[in-house]
ChimeraX commands (.cxc) that place a marker at each C-alpha (Angstrom):
marker #1 position 6.61,-6.72,18.56 radius 0.5
marker #1 position 4.85,-3.54,19.69 radius 0.5
marker #1 position 3.67,-1.03,17.13 radius 0.5
marker #1 position 5.56,2.21,16.95 radius 0.5
marker #1 position 3.56,5.15,18.30 radius 0.5
marker #1 position 3.76,8.27,16.13 radius 0.5
marker #1 position 3.23,11.86,17.16 radius 0.5
marker #1 position 1.46,13.87,14.48 radius 0.5
marker #1 position 4.75,15.49,13.51 radius 0.5
marker #1 position 6.46,12.09,13.22 radius 0.5
marker #1 position 3.60,10.73,11.10 radius 0.5
marker #1 position 3.84,13.72,8.78 radius 0.5
marker #1 position 7.60,13.33,8.43 radius 0.5
marker #1 position 7.34,9.57,7.83 radius 0.5
marker #1 position 4.68,10.13,5.19 radius 0.5
marker #1 position 7.09,12.43,3.34 radius 0.5
marker #1 position 9.75,9.70,3.54 radius 0.5
marker #1 position 7.49,6.91,2.18 radius 0.5
marker #1 position 5.48,8.82,-0.46 radius 0.5
marker #1 position 7.60,7.58,-3.36 radius 0.5
marker #1 position 7.45,3.99,-2.09 radius 0.5
marker #1 position 3.66,4.16,-1.74 radius 0.5
marker #1 position 3.32,5.45,-5.31 radius 0.5
marker #1 position 5.72,2.77,-6.61 radius 0.5
marker #1 position 3.86,0.07,-4.65 radius 0.5
marker #1 position 0.53,1.09,-6.18 radius 0.5
marker #1 position 1.96,1.25,-9.72 radius 0.5
marker #1 position 3.73,-2.08,-9.37 radius 0.5
marker #1 position 0.55,-3.68,-8.04 radius 0.5
marker #1 position -1.31,-2.43,-11.15 radius 0.5
marker #1 position 1.39,-3.91,-13.39 radius 0.5
marker #1 position 1.18,-7.19,-11.48 radius 0.5
marker #1 position -2.58,-7.35,-12.01 radius 0.5
marker #1 position -2.13,-6.71,-15.74 radius 0.5
marker #1 position 0.41,-9.55,-15.99 radius 0.5
marker #1 position -1.90,-11.89,-14.09 radius 0.5
marker #1 position -4.71,-11.02,-16.51 radius 0.5
marker #1 position -2.45,-11.81,-19.47 radius 0.5
marker #1 position -1.51,-15.17,-17.94 radius 0.5
marker #1 position -5.18,-15.98,-17.39 radius 0.5
marker #1 position -5.96,-15.03,-20.98 radius 0.5
marker #1 position -3.15,-17.26,-22.30 radius 0.5
marker #1 position -4.42,-20.13,-20.18 radius 0.5
marker #1 position -7.75,-19.81,-21.97 radius 0.5
marker #1 position -6.38,-19.46,-25.50 radius 0.5
marker #1 position -3.79,-22.27,-25.83 radius 0.5
marker #1 position -2.04,-20.49,-28.68 radius 0.5
marker #1 position -0.28,-22.45,-31.44 radius 0.5
marker #1 position -0.77,-25.85,-29.83 radius 0.5
marker #1 position 0.69,-24.42,-26.65 radius 0.5
marker #1 position 4.22,-23.72,-27.90 radius 0.5
marker #1 position 3.94,-19.98,-28.43 radius 0.5
marker #1 position 1.66,-19.72,-25.44 radius 0.5
marker #1 position 4.07,-21.65,-23.23 radius 0.5
marker #1 position 7.01,-19.39,-24.06 radius 0.5
marker #1 position 4.96,-16.27,-23.54 radius 0.5
marker #1 position 3.51,-17.69,-20.33 radius 0.5
marker #1 position 7.00,-18.45,-18.96 radius 0.5
marker #1 position 8.06,-14.87,-19.67 radius 0.5
marker #1 position 4.92,-13.53,-18.03 radius 0.5
marker #1 position 5.43,-15.76,-14.98 radius 0.5
marker #1 position 9.00,-14.43,-14.61 radius 0.5
marker #1 position 7.63,-10.90,-14.83 radius 0.5
marker #1 position 4.90,-11.79,-12.33 radius 0.5
marker #1 position 7.48,-13.14,-9.89 radius 0.5
marker #1 position 9.66,-10.03,-10.29 radius 0.5
marker #1 position 6.72,-7.66,-9.77 radius 0.5
marker #1 position 5.51,-9.64,-6.77 radius 0.5
marker #1 position 8.97,-9.44,-5.21 radius 0.5
marker #1 position 9.07,-5.69,-5.86 radius 0.5
marker #1 position 5.67,-5.14,-4.24 radius 0.5
marker #1 position 6.86,-7.17,-1.22 radius 0.5
marker #1 position 10.08,-5.16,-1.01 radius 0.5
marker #1 position 8.16,-1.87,-1.07 radius 0.5
marker #1 position 5.66,-3.09,1.54 radius 0.5
marker #1 position 8.53,-4.18,3.80 radius 0.5
marker #1 position 10.27,-0.82,3.39 radius 0.5
marker #1 position 7.09,1.03,4.33 radius 0.5
marker #1 position 6.38,-1.26,7.28 radius 0.5
marker #1 position 9.98,-0.82,8.49 radius 0.5
marker #1 position 9.15,2.84,9.23 radius 0.5
marker #1 position 6.31,1.79,11.54 radius 0.5
marker #1 position 3.62,2.86,9.08 radius 0.5
marker #1 position 0.83,0.34,8.44 radius 0.5
marker #1 position -0.48,-0.26,4.91 radius 0.5
marker #1 position -4.24,-0.68,5.06 radius 0.5
marker #1 position -4.90,-0.72,1.31 radius 0.5
marker #1 position -2.47,-1.14,-1.56 radius 0.5
marker #1 position -4.87,-0.12,-4.33 radius 0.5
marker #1 position -5.94,3.08,-2.54 radius 0.5
marker #1 position -2.54,3.81,-1.08 radius 0.5
marker #1 position -4.14,3.81,2.35 radius 0.5
marker #1 position -1.58,4.17,5.14 radius 0.5
marker #1 position -2.10,4.47,8.90 radius 0.5
marker #1 position 0.33,5.66,11.56 radius 0.5
marker #1 position -0.39,4.36,15.09 radius 0.5
marker #1 position -0.61,7.07,17.69 radius 0.5
marker #1 position -2.65,8.62,20.47 radius 0.5
marker #1 position -5.08,11.22,19.20 radius 0.5
marker #1 position -6.93,13.31,21.77 radius 0.5
marker #1 position -6.19,10.65,24.39 radius 0.5
marker #1 position -7.52,7.82,22.20 radius 0.5
marker #1 position -5.34,5.06,20.76 radius 0.5
marker #1 position -5.88,5.46,17.06 radius 0.5
marker #1 position -4.30,5.94,13.67 radius 0.5
marker #1 position -3.30,9.08,11.85 radius 0.5
marker #1 position -4.84,8.18,8.49 radius 0.5
marker #1 position -3.74,9.12,4.96 radius 0.5
marker #1 position -4.87,8.03,1.53 radius 0.5
marker #1 position -3.01,8.51,-1.73 radius 0.5
marker #1 position -4.21,11.68,-3.43 radius 0.5
marker #1 position -4.69,13.58,-0.19 radius 0.5
marker #1 position -2.39,16.55,0.33 radius 0.5
marker #1 position -1.56,15.76,3.93 radius 0.5
marker #1 position -2.66,13.77,6.97 radius 0.5
marker #1 position -6.01,15.34,7.82 radius 0.5
marker #1 position -7.87,12.36,9.29 radius 0.5
marker #1 position -7.68,9.84,12.10 radius 0.5
marker #1 position -9.71,6.88,13.36 radius 0.5
marker #1 position -9.72,4.87,16.59 radius 0.5
marker #1 position -8.01,1.50,16.58 radius 0.5
marker #1 position -10.42,-1.30,15.94 radius 0.5
marker #1 position -12.16,0.79,13.30 radius 0.5
marker #1 position -11.20,1.54,9.74 radius 0.5
marker #1 position -11.39,3.97,6.87 radius 0.5
marker #1 position -15.18,4.26,7.07 radius 0.5
marker #1 position -14.83,5.68,10.59 radius 0.5
marker #1 position -12.29,8.37,9.70 radius 0.5
marker #1 position -12.72,11.65,11.52 radius 0.5
marker #1 position -11.17,15.07,10.91 radius 0.5
marker #1 position -8.16,15.78,13.08 radius 0.5
marker #1 position -9.07,17.41,16.38 radius 0.5
marker #1 position -8.18,21.07,16.86 radius 0.5
marker #1 position -4.53,21.42,17.78 radius 0.5
marker #1 position -3.60,17.90,16.64 radius 0.5
marker #1 position -2.04,19.06,13.41 radius 0.5
marker #1 position 0.20,21.70,14.86 radius 0.5
marker link #1:1,2 radius 0.2
marker link #1:2,3 radius 0.2
marker link #1:3,4 radius 0.2
marker link #1:4,5 radius 0.2
marker link #1:5,6 radius 0.2
marker link #1:6,7 radius 0.2
marker link #1:7,8 radius 0.2
marker link #1:8,9 radius 0.2
marker link #1:9,10 radius 0.2
marker link #1:10,11 radius 0.2
marker link #1:11,12 radius 0.2
marker link #1:12,13 radius 0.2
marker link #1:13,14 radius 0.2
marker link #1:14,15 radius 0.2
marker link #1:15,16 radius 0.2
marker link #1:16,17 radius 0.2
marker link #1:17,18 radius 0.2
marker link #1:18,19 radius 0.2
marker link #1:19,20 radius 0.2
marker link #1:20,21 radius 0.2
marker link #1:21,22 radius 0.2
marker link #1:22,23 radius 0.2
marker link #1:23,24 radius 0.2
marker link #1:24,25 radius 0.2
marker link #1:25,26 radius 0.2
marker link #1:26,27 radius 0.2
marker link #1:27,28 radius 0.2
marker link #1:28,29 radius 0.2
marker link #1:29,30 radius 0.2
marker link #1:30,31 radius 0.2
marker link #1:31,32 radius 0.2
marker link #1:32,33 radius 0.2
marker link #1:33,34 radius 0.2
marker link #1:34,35 radius 0.2
marker link #1:35,36 radius 0.2
marker link #1:36,37 radius 0.2
marker link #1:37,38 radius 0.2
marker link #1:38,39 radius 0.2
marker link #1:39,40 radius 0.2
marker link #1:40,41 radius 0.2
marker link #1:41,42 radius 0.2
marker link #1:42,43 radius 0.2
marker link #1:43,44 radius 0.2
marker link #1:44,45 radius 0.2
marker link #1:45,46 radius 0.2
marker link #1:46,47 radius 0.2
marker link #1:47,48 radius 0.2
marker link #1:48,49 radius 0.2
marker link #1:49,50 radius 0.2
marker link #1:50,51 radius 0.2
marker link #1:51,52 radius 0.2
marker link #1:52,53 radius 0.2
marker link #1:53,54 radius 0.2
marker link #1:54,55 radius 0.2
marker link #1:55,56 radius 0.2
marker link #1:56,57 radius 0.2
marker link #1:57,58 radius 0.2
marker link #1:58,59 radius 0.2
marker link #1:59,60 radius 0.2
marker link #1:60,61 radius 0.2
marker link #1:61,62 radius 0.2
marker link #1:62,63 radius 0.2
marker link #1:63,64 radius 0.2
marker link #1:64,65 radius 0.2
marker link #1:65,66 radius 0.2
marker link #1:66,67 radius 0.2
marker link #1:67,68 radius 0.2
marker link #1:68,69 radius 0.2
marker link #1:69,70 radius 0.2
marker link #1:70,71 radius 0.2
marker link #1:71,72 radius 0.2
marker link #1:72,73 radius 0.2
marker link #1:73,74 radius 0.2
marker link #1:74,75 radius 0.2
marker link #1:75,76 radius 0.2
marker link #1:76,77 radius 0.2
marker link #1:77,78 radius 0.2
marker link #1:78,79 radius 0.2
marker link #1:79,80 radius 0.2
marker link #1:80,81 radius 0.2
marker link #1:81,82 radius 0.2
marker link #1:82,83 radius 0.2
marker link #1:83,84 radius 0.2
marker link #1:84,85 radius 0.2
marker link #1:85,86 radius 0.2
marker link #1:86,87 radius 0.2
marker link #1:87,88 radius 0.2
marker link #1:88,89 radius 0.2
marker link #1:89,90 radius 0.2
marker link #1:90,91 radius 0.2
marker link #1:91,92 radius 0.2
marker link #1:92,93 radius 0.2
marker link #1:93,94 radius 0.2
marker link #1:94,95 radius 0.2
marker link #1:95,96 radius 0.2
marker link #1:96,97 radius 0.2
marker link #1:97,98 radius 0.2
marker link #1:98,99 radius 0.2
marker link #1:99,100 radius 0.2
marker link #1:100,101 radius 0.2
marker link #1:101,102 radius 0.2
marker link #1:102,103 radius 0.2
marker link #1:103,104 radius 0.2
marker link #1:104,105 radius 0.2
marker link #1:105,106 radius 0.2
marker link #1:106,107 radius 0.2
marker link #1:107,108 radius 0.2
marker link #1:108,109 radius 0.2
marker link #1:109,110 radius 0.2
marker link #1:110,111 radius 0.2
marker link #1:111,112 radius 0.2
marker link #1:112,113 radius 0.2
marker link #1:113,114 radius 0.2
marker link #1:114,115 radius 0.2
marker link #1:115,116 radius 0.2
marker link #1:116,117 radius 0.2
marker link #1:117,118 radius 0.2
marker link #1:118,119 radius 0.2
marker link #1:119,120 radius 0.2
marker link #1:120,121 radius 0.2
marker link #1:121,122 radius 0.2
marker link #1:122,123 radius 0.2
marker link #1:123,124 radius 0.2
marker link #1:124,125 radius 0.2
marker link #1:125,126 radius 0.2
marker link #1:126,127 radius 0.2
marker link #1:127,128 radius 0.2
marker link #1:128,129 radius 0.2
marker link #1:129,130 radius 0.2
marker link #1:130,131 radius 0.2
marker link #1:131,132 radius 0.2
marker link #1:132,133 radius 0.2
marker link #1:133,134 radius 0.2
marker link #1:134,135 radius 0.2
marker link #1:135,136 radius 0.2
marker link #1:136,137 radius 0.2
view
């Protein structure tokens, strides 16, 4: 399947559409990590000869499964727009496009006000560059 190619305007619009899902994905991922840490802690403690720990661990595993499914659902919803998640923790999202004649990605990270960066394909976040003049019109 070919990647969708976004114009700058389309990338901006799609970002507006997926902002809530990106925030929910990041928050759910944090919750999932916290549950995993609790499970690991229970594995080390063996509470009450395992009985209390087993019940709590089963509940945590159900929660872990639910959170994992929710993260997957959010990722799929974001990917369905053509956007590419490059980092869940940072909320790093790329939108494939052609920037100044170069195949690249319009690049956005959670916390940024708008798409103000891009990078060529085959490179990543460390190679981000400011948008060329006229690209963000």
